[in-house]
N, C-alpha and C positions, 0 to 999 in steps of 0.2 A: 504494500500499500504506500506508494511513493508519490510525492508531489513532483510533477514533471515541469521543470522550469521552462523548457523550450517549446512546449506544446501550446498551440492556440486552441484552447477548448472553451468555447463560449458557453455560457450557462444555459444551454438549451439541449443538452445531450440526454434526452429522456427517450426510453422506449415507451410506446403508448398504444392504447386501443384507438379505434377509429372515431372516437368522440371524447370530449373533455370529461374527466372524471374527478372524483374526490380522492385525496390522499387518505389512506387508511393507517399506514405505519410509516415510521421514519427510521433511518439508520442512525443510531445514537452512539455507537461505540464499536471499536475493533480492539480486541485484547489478545495478547500473545499467551500461549500456554507454556512456553519454554523460557520466557524472559519477563521482565517487569514492564515491557513496552506496552503502550496503549494509545488509542486515539479516542477523543470524545467530541461529539458534535452537538451544537445547540442551534435551534431554529427559530425563525419568525414564522410560526405555523400559519398565521392568517394570510401571509403573502407567499407562502410556499418556497422559502429560500433559507439558506444557511446564514446564521447571524454571527457565530463564532466557533472556533475549534481549538482543541487542546491536543498537543502532541508531546508524548513523553517517551524518550528512548535512551538506552544505555549502550554506548558504543566504545569499546576499548578503554573502559574506565572513565569515559566522559559522559556526563549526564546532559541530555538535550531536552530541556523543559521549556516548552514554547506555547504561547497562546496567540491565536490570530483573531482579529476583529475585522469584520467586513462592513464597509460603508457604501450605500447605494444612492444614486441620484433619484430625481422624481420620476424618471422613466424606468426605474428598476435596474439600471446598469451599475455594475460594480465599479466604483471610481477610486476607491482607496482600500488597501489592505494594511492594517496596522499589526506589527509583530512585537510581542512582549516576551522577552527571554529572561530566564533565571540563570545567570552565569554561575560558574563553579565558585563556591565560597559565599555566594550571596544568599540572603534569606528573603529577597524581594525580587520583583520582576522589573526589568528595564525596558522602556519603549525603544526598541533597537533597530527595527526595519520599517520601511514604507514601500509600498508598491502603488503607483498611481497610473490610472488608465484614462485615455481620452477616446471619444467616439465621434463618428460622423453622424449626419442627420438621419441615416438609416439604421443606426444602432450598431454599426460595425466598429470593432476596435481599431483605432488609428495608431495608438502608441502605448507602450508600457515602459515606465521608468522605475528603476529600482534604486532605493536609497538605503545606506547603512549608517548606523550611528558611529561616529568617531568619539569613543569614550573619553579620550584626552581633551578634545576640543569641546565636547558636549553638543555637537551639532551633526546633522545628517549630511552625508556626502554622496554624490551620484555614483552608482556602481555601473550603470549602463542603461541604454535606451533601445527598445525595439520599435521599429517603424514598420507598419503593415501596409502593403500596397495591393490594390485590387484592380482587376480588369473585368468590367461588367459585373457579374455576380460572384466572381471567384477570387479568393486570396491567391495571388501569384508570387508574392515575394515578401520576405521578412528581413529587413536590414537591421544590423546591430551596430550601435555607435557608442563611443565612450564619452561623448559630450552632448549637452542639451541642444546645441546649435545644429546638430546632425551633420557635422562636417568630417568627423574622423570615424570612418566606417572600417570595421575590421572583419565583418562576417556578413554573408547574405545567404538566405535559404530560398531556393527556387522550387515552387510547387507546380506540378503539371497534372492534368486530369485526362481520363479516358473519354471515349465517346458517350458514355453514360453519365458523365459528370462526377465520377468517383475519383478520389485522390489516387493518382497512379504512381508518381514518384516525388520524392522529397530529397533534394540535393543541396548539400552545404558547401559553400565556398568561403575560404578564409584568406586573410592577408597577414603574413608574418613580417614584422619589422618594416611595415610600410610598402611591402612588395605588392604586385598585382594579385588579384584574387585567383586562387587555384583550388581545384576540387579537394575537399577534405573528407567528406563522408556522404553516403546516400542510402536511401531506403526505397525499395520497390514493393508495392502493395499488391497482393494477390487475393482475388475474390472467388467465391463459389457461385453456383448457378442461382443462389438466392440473394446475391449481392452482399454477402457477408464476408468481411475480411477474414481470411483463413491463414495468411502467411505474410511475413515481412522478410524480404531478402536484403541483407546489409552489404555495403561496400565501403572501403576506405581508400583514400588517395595516397599514392606513393609520394613521400615527402619531396623527392627530387624531381620526379617527372609529372606528378599529378595524375598518373594513370589509375584507373579504377581496379581495385583488387578485392576478391571475395572476403567477407568478414562475418560469415555466419548468418544468423537470422532467427526468426521466431515463428512458431506454428501454434495455432489454436484449434481446438477440436470441440464440436458441438454435439450434444445428444439429440435424440429424436424430438424432444420438447422444445429445442431451440436455445438451450442453456450452454454456455461455455463451461466445459468440464475439465479441460486441460489447457495449459499455456506453457509451451516448451521453448527454451532458448538454447541455441547451439552455436559453437564457435567455428566449427569447420564443416562437419557433416551432421545431418539430421539424426543419424543412428547413434550419435554420441553426444547427447545433450549435456550442457553445463549446468542447467537448472530446469526444474519442472514444477509448475504449480497445479495442484488438483483442487477442484471446487465441488462442494455439495450445495444443494439448493432446497429451499422450503417450497414445495410444490403447491402449497395452499396460499402462498403470498406472491402475487405477481409484481413485477417491476413497475408496471404501469401505475399501480396503486401505492407505490413506495416513494417517499421523499428522501432524496440523497443530498449530500453536502456539495452540490454543484456550484462551482465558482470558476473563474477564469483559469486557474492553475491546477484544478483537480482532474486527474486522469482516471476517469470512471468507466473506461472501455469495457472491462469485464463485467461490471455491475449493470450498466445500462444496455449492453448488447445481449444480455441474457433475459429470457422470458420471466424467470422466477428469481426471487431474492436469494442472495448467497448466504449460506449458513456458516460455512467454514472454508478455509484456504490452507491446505497443507503444502509447505514449501520444501522442495528437495534440492540439494546441491551436490555436485560431484566433487569428491576429494581429489585434489590435484596430484597427490602422491600415489594413492591406490587406484584411482579411476572409478571407485565405487560411489554410487549415489545413495545418500541417506537423508533422513528427515532433518531439516535445518530449523524449521519453526512451524507452528500451527496457530493460525489466527481464527478467532471466533467472533462472529458478528452479532451485535445486539440491536434489537429493534424495540420501538415503543409506539403506542397509539398516538396519532396526531390529534392535538387538542381541537383544532379548527375543523369544521365540516364544510368550509367554503370551497368553491370551485378552484381547480388548479390555476393559479396565476403567478407570473413571475414579477409583475409590477404591483405597486401598492393597491390595496383594496379601495374600490370606489363603489358608488351606489349601484351602477348597472354593470354587471360583469359580462365578459365575453364568453359565449358558448359556441360550440361547433357541432355540426351534424355532417357525417360523411356518407355519400351515396353516389354510385356510378362514377367513381373516380374524381368527384368534385366535393369540395368542402364549402358549406354555407354557414355563415356566421350570424348570430344574433347579438345585438348590442353594438354593432358597427354601422356607422352612417354610410350612406351612398357616397362614393368617390373619396372615401377616407383612405389614406395610404396604408397598405398592409405589406408585410414582408414574410417570406417563407425561408426558414433556415434548415439546412441539412443537419445530420448527426455530428458532422465535423465542424459545424459553425459556418459553413459556406452559405452565402446568400443565394438561394436557388431561384427566387422570383420576387419581384417588387412591382406593385401595381396599385391602381385605385380600385377600391372594392365595388363590385357590381353584384347586387343581390340576385339578379336573374342568372348571371353566368357562374357566380360562385368563384372558387379558386380551384383550378385543375391541377391535380398532382398525379394523375394516372400515368403520365409519361416519365415520371421520376422513378429512380430505382426504389425497390421495396425497402421499407425501413421507417424510422421515426422522423418526424418533422415538427418544427415549432412555427406556428403562425403568430406573428407579433403585430399588435395593433396599439392604438393610442391608449386604450383602457386596460389592456392586459394581453397575456399570451396564452395560447392553448396548444396542447399537444395532440397530434394526429398521427395515424399510422397508415401507410400505404402498403397494403398486402399484395 
């Protein structure tokens, strides 16, 4: 359960039924059976979003005790993440990190700036800035800068898509010591006939030539119900994995009815792409000396009933909520005015469609790949599923 610093995961990554539903349960904690590590999540139930999170880990004698607080704007966009850390030897938490986001008029992330506390100076210093570039409805590039003026770029990530609009490749180019950008690493995404991601093939760049070289990959396996039951990582060949995660699920609790701690940095692929809520995650790792794979950790997920019975919305509660009905490949909304701008996002945060709403036509998603989508409006956001 890692926070993925480099992933653009907008807070709309939900698997959903074909109409808006109420949340029944929420993921409140993840606890290790083998260590003292744990994660705790706290929510704003009424608005269906994570409010804060606590992370506690012990690594090589170092205690990582961290609390995150999320701040949203009036449109429900996460604009600030505050990090409070208890440093070794302290008995109090220090406001130590900031992550700030900006958005365009369509709700797409434009920038992410990371700030870290300089404890000697008592002030925050810029750690780096991500700039996101779009073409049409798709994210095509993410630039990384070391300055707020966005003049000193040292990395760029290029995203390409297949003819179905699915993420096809993600290639990273880096500049060392002010040199020209050269290929650093890449990921190729493989999908099954149900448009589910089943494999990632990794490459790295030769330091001297920039040529692409194999660097292993990842493979995930689904059961008949549509749950991810195994996620394997390998360094050279698939038959010799370096790690493997096995998952069990609660077949009585569907992901569509479960509230997760979705925010811009949360990598919830395994959770949100499974039909049912995950109960446990057994982690296996291969011993480098013996080559044998053994249990490294076992994580147990904790759920609790959601206090609110309001409709799923990402934005603040208002008098008239948005609801959706799906039929014949089209979604029709109530609570949305004629000609009001609406946006459709994919599971990976890609803007799939943007238009002025017409109640007669509705919103067509039949030509889009099967999977979950978020329809965002002025009053709120609803989840839909194109089967």
